[in-house]
C-alpha positions as CSV (number, residue, x, y, z in Angstrom):
1,M,-20.1,17.2,-4.2
2,R,-22.3,18.5,-1.3
3,I,-21.6,20.6,1.4
4,V,-22.9,22.2,3.7
5,A,-21.5,25.9,5.3
6,Q,-22.7,27.8,8.0
7,R,-21.8,31.3,8.7
8,V,-19.9,31.2,12.1
9,T,-18.1,33.7,14.4
10,E,-15.9,30.9,15.5
11,A,-15.5,27.3,15.0
12,S,-12.8,24.4,16.2
13,V,-12.4,21.0,15.2
14,A,-10.8,18.5,18.3
15,I,-9.5,15.3,18.0
16,G,-9.1,13.4,21.3
17,G,-9.5,16.5,23.4
18,T,-6.8,18.2,21.2
19,T,-8.1,21.7,18.9
20,V,-6.7,20.4,16.1
21,G,-8.2,23.5,13.3
22,A,-9.7,26.5,14.7
23,I,-11.0,30.2,13.2
24,S,-13.0,33.3,13.8
25,Q,-15.1,34.9,11.4
26,G,-15.9,32.5,8.4
27,Y,-17.4,29.9,7.5
28,M,-17.4,26.2,9.3
29,V,-18.1,23.6,6.2
30,L,-19.4,19.9,6.1
31,V,-18.0,18.1,3.0
32,G,-19.5,15.0,1.7
33,V,-18.4,13.5,-1.7
34,G,-20.4,11.3,-3.4
35,L,-20.1,8.3,-6.2
36,G,-19.2,9.8,-9.7
37,D,-17.7,13.5,-8.0
38,G,-14.4,14.6,-9.8
39,E,-11.9,17.7,-9.1
40,A,-14.4,19.2,-11.5
41,E,-17.2,19.3,-8.8
42,A,-14.5,20.1,-6.2
43,Q,-13.7,23.1,-8.3
44,K,-17.2,24.2,-8.9
45,L,-18.2,24.3,-4.9
46,A,-14.8,26.3,-4.0
47,Q,-15.3,28.8,-6.5
48,K,-18.8,29.4,-5.5
49,L,-18.4,29.2,-1.4
50,A,-15.7,31.8,-2.4
51,K,-18.1,33.6,-4.2
52,L,-20.7,33.1,-2.2
53,R,-22.5,36.4,-0.6
54,V,-23.8,36.3,2.5
55,F,-21.9,38.3,4.9
56,S,-23.3,41.5,6.0
57,D,-22.1,45.1,4.9
58,D,-22.4,48.3,6.2
59,N,-26.3,48.5,5.7
60,G,-26.7,44.7,7.0
61,K,-27.5,43.1,3.3
62,M,-25.7,40.0,2.9
63,N,-23.7,41.2,0.1
64,K,-20.0,40.6,0.9
65,S,-18.1,37.4,0.1
66,I,-15.5,35.5,2.7
67,L,-13.2,37.1,0.8
68,D,-14.4,40.8,0.8
69,I,-14.5,39.9,4.4
70,G,-11.0,38.3,4.8
71,G,-12.5,35.2,6.4
72,A,-11.9,32.2,7.0
73,I,-13.3,28.4,6.7
74,L,-13.0,25.3,9.2
75,S,-13.4,22.3,6.5
76,I,-14.6,19.4,8.0
77,S,-15.1,15.9,5.7
78,Q,-18.5,14.3,6.1
79,F,-19.7,11.3,4.5
80,T,-23.2,11.7,6.2
81,L,-23.8,13.9,3.8
82,Y,-24.7,10.8,1.4
83,A,-27.2,9.0,4.2
84,D,-29.9,7.4,2.3
85,T,-32.7,7.4,4.9
86,S,-35.3,6.3,1.8
87,H,-35.6,3.0,3.7
88,G,-36.2,1.9,7.4
89,N,-34.4,3.8,10.0
90,R,-31.1,2.7,9.9
91,P,-29.2,5.4,6.7
92,G,-27.2,3.5,4.1
93,F,-24.3,4.9,2.7
94,T,-23.7,3.1,-0.8
95,L,-24.0,6.8,-2.3
96,A,-21.1,8.3,-0.7
97,G,-17.6,8.0,-2.3
98,A,-15.2,5.7,-1.4
99,P,-13.0,6.8,1.3
100,E,-9.5,6.6,-0.6
101,M,-11.1,8.8,-3.5
102,A,-13.5,11.0,-1.4
103,A,-10.9,11.9,0.9
104,K,-8.5,13.0,-2.5
105,L,-11.7,15.4,-3.5
106,Y,-11.8,16.7,0.1
107,D,-8.1,17.8,0.0
108,S,-8.5,19.3,-3.8
109,F,-11.8,21.4,-2.5
110,N,-9.9,22.6,0.4
111,D,-6.8,23.1,-2.0
112,D,-9.1,25.4,-4.3
113,L,-10.1,27.3,-1.5
114,R,-6.7,28.3,-0.4
115,Q,-5.9,29.2,-3.8
116,A,-8.7,31.4,-4.1
117,G,-7.1,32.9,-1.1
118,I,-9.3,31.4,1.8
119,H,-7.0,30.8,5.0
120,V,-8.5,27.0,5.6
121,E,-8.9,24.9,8.8
122,T,-9.4,21.3,8.6
123,G,-10.2,18.4,11.0
124,E,-8.7,15.0,9.6
125,F,-10.1,12.8,6.9
126,G,-12.0,10.0,8.5
127,A,-11.4,10.6,12.4
128,D,-14.1,11.0,15.4
129,M,-13.9,14.6,15.7
130,A,-15.8,17.1,18.2
131,V,-16.8,20.3,16.5
132,S,-18.0,23.6,17.8
133,L,-19.2,26.4,16.5
134,V,-21.2,29.7,16.9
135,N,-23.6,30.2,14.8
136,D,-23.8,33.7,12.8
137,G,-27.3,34.8,11.9
138,P,-27.9,32.0,11.6
139,V,-27.4,31.2,8.0
140,T,-27.2,27.5,6.7
141,I,-26.7,27.6,2.7
142,I,-26.5,23.9,1.5
143,L,-24.8,23.8,-2.0
144,D,-24.7,20.5,-4.1
145,T,-22.8,20.2,-7.3
146,A,-25.8,17.8,-8.7
147,E,-28.3,21.0,-8.8
148,M,-25.9,23.3,-9.9
149,K,-25.7,24.1,-13.4
């Protein structure tokens, strides 16, 4: 699994012009599921993200986690994180997990975050969504279970 987490002061997602999820301070997270991913990867990413210290403390240092600040997460499914652009100009998506499996792991990832005590808002898996955010910092972190030991 692969995620892109952006520290935000606010973020929202709309489908067909209707807002379906919105948060204030926290993360807007794009979530991609790859071939061979399973529950262990979802849980590992959720635990890492919950404990990641990229929010500022009283001295302005990135020293607090989302749990420490009481922040929220806007989680958006994003199969294009597994785009293969090594050949030609049109990306291929053969490295992305099959939709049924990916939807299950996306839900599992979000449930793991909730179990950690984080408020999670979501878009709709597979939908055409309009995501808005105010990036804070900017701080953008990429986490990939293939690179986590």
